[in-house]
C-alpha positions in Angstrom: 104.8 74.1 113.1 101.9 74.0 110.6 98.7 74.0 112.6 97.1 76.7 114.7 96.7 74.2 117.6 100.5 74.0 117.8 100.7 77.7 118.6 98.3 77.2 121.5 100.1 74.1 122.9 100.4 74.4 126.7 103.7 72.4 126.8 105.2 74.9 124.3 103.9 77.8 126.4 105.5 76.3 129.6 108.8 75.8 127.9 108.9 79.3 126.6 107.9 80.8 129.9 110.8 78.9 131.6 113.2 80.2 128.9 112.0 83.7 129.5 112.4 83.3 133.3 116.0 82.0 133.0 116.9 84.7 130.5 115.6 87.9 132.2 117.7 89.5 134.9 116.6 93.2 134.7 113.3 95.0 134.5 112.0 95.7 131.0 108.9 97.3 129.5 107.8 95.7 126.2 105.0 97.3 124.1 102.8 95.1 122.0 101.6 97.5 119.3 98.5 95.8 118.1 95.2 95.5 120.0 94.8 92.0 118.8 98.0 91.1 120.6 96.8 92.8 123.7 93.6 90.7 123.7 95.6 87.5 123.2 97.9 88.4 126.1 95.1 89.2 128.4 92.6 86.4 127.3 95.3 83.7 127.6 96.6 85.0 130.9 100.1 85.5 129.6 100.5 88.8 131.4 100.0 87.1 134.7 102.4 84.2 133.8 105.4 86.4 132.9 108.1 87.1 135.4 107.7 90.3 137.4 110.7 91.8 135.6 108.7 92.1 132.4 106.0 94.7 132.1 103.8 94.5 129.0 102.7 97.9 127.8 99.7 98.2 125.6 100.2 100.4 122.4 98.1 102.4 120.0 97.5 99.6 117.5 93.7 99.7 117.7 92.4 101.7 114.7 89.0 102.1 116.1 90.4 103.3 119.3 92.5 106.0 117.7 89.8 107.4 115.4 89.3 110.9 116.6 85.8 112.0 117.9 85.4 114.7 115.2 85.5 112.0 112.5 82.9 110.0 114.3 80.8 113.2 114.5 81.2 113.6 110.8 80.0 110.0 110.2 77.0 110.7 112.5 76.3 113.9 110.6 76.4 112.1 107.3 74.1 109.3 108.6 71.4 111.9 109.5 71.4 113.5 106.0 68.3 112.6 103.9 69.0 110.0 101.3 72.3 108.8 102.8 73.2 105.2 103.6 76.2 105.1 106.0 78.1 101.9 106.0 80.9 100.8 108.4 82.7 97.9 110.0 80.8 96.7 113.2 83.5 98.0 115.6 82.8 101.6 114.7 79.1 101.6 115.4 79.2 101.9 119.2 82.2 104.2 119.5 81.1 107.5 121.1 81.7 110.8 119.3 80.9 114.1 121.0 77.2 114.1 120.3 76.3 110.4 119.8 77.5 107.1 118.3 76.4 105.7 115.0 74.4 103.1 116.9 72.4 105.9 118.6 72.0 107.6 115.2 70.6 104.4 113.8 68.2 104.1 116.8 66.9 107.6 115.8 66.2 106.5 112.3 69.5 106.9 110.4 70.2 104.2 107.7 73.4 102.8 109.2 74.6 99.4 108.0 77.3 97.1 109.3 79.3 95.5 106.5 82.2 93.0 106.3 83.7 94.5 103.2 83.8 97.9 101.6 83.0 96.2 98.2 79.6 95.5 99.7 79.1 99.2 100.0 79.9 99.6 96.3 77.2 97.0 95.6 74.7 98.8 97.7 75.4 102.0 95.8 74.9 100.3 92.5 71.5 98.9 93.7 70.4 102.2 95.3 71.3 104.9 92.8 68.8 107.3 94.3 70.8 107.2 97.6 74.2 108.4 98.5 76.3 105.5 100.0 79.2 106.4 102.3 81.6 103.9 103.7 83.5 104.9 106.9 87.0 103.7 105.9 88.8 103.0 109.1 91.9 101.0 109.8 95.7 100.5 109.7 97.6 99.4 106.6 95.7 96.0 106.7 92.3 97.4 105.7 93.6 100.1 103.3 93.9 97.9 100.3 90.3 96.7 100.4 89.1 100.3 100.8 91.3 101.5 97.9 90.0 98.6 95.8 86.4 99.7 96.6 87.2 103.2 95.2 88.8 101.7 92.1 85.8 99.4 91.5 83.3 102.3 91.9 85.3 104.4 89.4 85.5 101.5 86.9 81.7 100.9 87.3 81.1 104.7 86.9 79.1 104.7 90.2 78.5 108.3 91.1 76.7 107.8 94.4 79.6 106.2 96.4 82.2 107.8 98.6 84.4 107.1 101.6 85.1 108.9 104.8 88.8 108.2 105.3 90.3 107.5 108.7 93.4 105.5 107.9 96.4 105.4 110.2 100.0 104.0 109.8 102.0 102.1 112.4 105.6 103.3 112.0 104.8 107.0 112.7 102.8 105.8 115.8 105.9 104.0 117.1 107.9 107.1 116.6 105.4 109.2 118.4 105.4 106.8 121.4 109.2 106.9 121.5 109.3 110.7 121.3 106.8 111.1 124.2 108.8 112.0 127.3 106.3 110.3 129.6 106.5 106.9 127.8 109.1 104.3 128.8 109.3 101.5 126.3 112.4 99.2 125.9 111.3 97.1 123.0 108.3 96.5 120.7 106.3 93.5 119.5 105.2 94.6 116.0 101.9 93.5 114.4 102.5 90.7 112.0 99.3 91.3 109.9 100.4 94.8 109.1 103.8 93.5 107.8 101.9 90.9 105.8 100.8 93.9 103.7 103.6 96.4 104.0 106.7 94.3 104.6 109.1 95.6 107.2 111.6 97.8 105.4 110.3 100.9 107.2 111.1 99.4 110.6 114.9 99.2 110.3 115.2 103.0 110.7 113.1 102.9 113.9 115.5 100.3 115.3 118.5 102.3 114.4 117.2 105.8 115.4 115.9 104.7 118.8 118.3 101.8 119.5 115.4 99.5 120.4 114.7 95.8 119.5 111.6 95.2 117.4 110.3 91.7 116.9 107.4 91.0 114.4 105.1 88.5 115.9 101.8 86.7 115.4 98.8 86.6 117.8 98.8 83.1 119.3 100.3 82.4 122.8 103.4 80.7 121.4 103.9 83.5 118.8 103.8 86.2 121.6 106.0 84.3 124.0 108.5 83.6 121.3 108.5 87.3 120.5 108.9 88.3 124.1 111.8 85.8 124.5 113.5 87.3 121.4 113.2 90.9 122.6 114.3 90.0 126.1 117.3 88.1 124.8 118.3 91.2 122.8 117.8 93.6 125.8 119.8 91.4 128.2 122.7 91.4 125.7 122.5 95.2 125.1 121.6 94.5 121.4 118.9 96.0 119.2 117.8 94.6 115.8 114.7 93.9 113.8 113.7 90.2 114.0 110.8 88.3 112.4 109.1 85.7 114.5 106.1 85.5 112.2 108.1 83.9 109.3 105.2 81.6 108.3 103.2 84.7 107.2 105.5 87.8 106.8 108.2 88.3 104.2 110.3 91.5 103.9 108.6 92.7 100.8 105.0 92.4 102.1 102.3 92.2 99.5 103.4 94.2 96.4 99.9 94.0 94.7 98.2 95.3 97.8 100.7 98.1 98.2 100.2 99.0 94.5 96.4 99.4 95.0 97.0 101.6 98.1 99.5 103.8 96.2 97.1 104.2 93.3 94.3 105.6 95.5 95.9 107.1 98.7 98.8 109.4 99.6 100.4 109.9 103.0 99.1 112.8 105.1 99.1 114.1 108.7 96.5 112.3 110.8 94.7 113.2 114.1 94.8 110.3 116.6 92.3 110.1 119.5 93.9 111.0 122.8 97.3 111.5 121.1 96.9 114.5 118.7 98.2 115.0 115.2 101.1 112.8 114.0 102.9 113.9 110.8 102.7 111.5 107.9 100.7 109.0 109.9 97.6 108.6 107.7 96.2 108.3 104.2 94.0 110.7 102.2 92.6 110.2 98.7 94.7 111.4 95.8 93.5 114.3 93.7 92.5 111.8 90.9 90.0 110.2 93.3 88.8 113.3 95.1 85.3 112.8 93.8 85.0 109.8 96.2 86.0 111.9 99.2 82.8 112.1 101.4 84.2 115.0 103.5 84.6 117.1 100.3 81.4 115.9 98.6 79.3 116.8 101.6 81.4 119.8 102.7 81.8 118.4 106.2 83.2 120.5 109.0 86.8 119.6 109.8 87.2 121.4 113.1 88.9 119.3 115.8 86.6 118.8 118.8 87.5 118.3 122.4 87.6 114.8 123.9 85.9 113.5 127.0 88.0 114.8 129.9 87.1 111.8 132.1 88.5 109.4 129.6 92.3 108.5 129.8 92.2 106.7 126.4 95.2 108.7 125.2 97.4 107.6 128.2 96.3 104.0 127.7 97.0 104.2 123.9 100.5 105.6 124.6 101.3 102.9 127.1 101.6 105.4 130.0 98.7 103.9 132.0 96.9 100.6 132.2 93.1 100.5 131.9 92.7 99.6 135.6 94.4 102.9 136.5 91.5 104.8 135.2 89.1 105.8 138.0 86.1 105.4 135.6 87.1 101.8 134.5 84.3 99.3 135.2 82.3 101.9 137.1 81.2 104.8 134.9 82.9 103.4 131.8 81.7 100.0 130.7 81.0 98.3 127.3 77.3 99.3 127.7 78.2 102.9 128.6 81.7 103.6 127.1 83.5 106.9 127.6 86.1 106.1 125.0 86.8 103.8 122.1 89.2 101.4 124.0 86.2 100.1 126.0 84.2 99.4 122.8 86.5 98.0 120.2 87.2 94.3 119.9 90.9 95.3 119.9 90.6 97.9 122.7 92.8 97.4 125.8 90.0 98.5 128.2 87.6 96.0 126.7 90.2 93.2 127.0 90.7 94.0 130.7 87.0 94.3 131.4 85.8 91.2 129.6 88.6 88.8 130.6 89.0 90.0 134.1 85.4 89.1 134.5 85.9 85.6 133.1 89.4 85.0 134.5 89.7 87.4 137.5 92.8 85.5 138.8 94.7 85.9 135.5 95.2 89.6 135.4 97.4 91.6 137.7 96.2 94.9 139.1 99.3 97.1 139.0 97.9 99.3 141.8 97.6 96.6 144.4 98.9 93.2 143.1 95.4 91.8 143.5 92.8 90.8 140.9 90.6 93.2 139.0 87.3 92.0 140.4 87.0 94.9 142.8 87.0 97.3 139.9 84.1 95.6 138.1 
């Protein structure tokens, strides 16, 4: 198949669903790691179409969702400093910290700007040398190369008023943390194809071997996801476990060596705090010593104390796949996109946002695990 429409073909979807139904005989929990996959599963009604034996569990693969509140507090603190221009991707603007969101800071007069690329922040710094320009660098391995490239570019241009606030997270340690959690039951994973496009998939073989679980790399369209589900279910039913690549049209084992070289030039692996989960060893990036002058946290001597999270928000349980959004008593009542308690209700990749928006549009397409009915009563 060559065209995107072919991966949305209803006839292909029906055939794959029939194959899944004739293959599965036992109950299995399959976690899709990426929030983009979650949205596709919910938006296209795939969760409701799957046989009852298969439970899709939503994972921690939403970088905005796992950014801890204290880093958002630091970004807000920076935005309120005189002479600072705080730049970020749009998803981060409405995510609540402990005091306020960046959008609320902007409403109070802070110079907060939404950008599509960190290189635009370098350009803003070059054009406003009387200001300090900070880019809030958030994301998984997919956005890390662009953020690293921005730092390299600023260094080459000898721009002194540019820095980044780093909040990068890595997928393999997150999968390990999920599997090590005694409250989580996951039988197999659908891994995020766009991450492997950058990183390749060599790091995933050890996860398969250590935890004896199938992992299938998939894309994001309905046919991609159903093919991936069929592949993991086929392995599970046979008692097998291996790493398979459904997303062969995009992903190769080596990933993108040039992108990885840029990341390795600027970043090194470090422990990282995850919202609702806690600190995971070797699960993030920090700037190398040779690029420390571009570290906003050090430049502005920001406080690094970890702050408490909203006790009414079960984001951590949702991100670890222990609970579904509809199991939160605040979902659709106190917590809405207009008044979010946690990041999963705000982010375009957040599970709570997916359930909220697409349950509203397609109330018959999403199962409520509590009652077997639709979600309309929760909204």
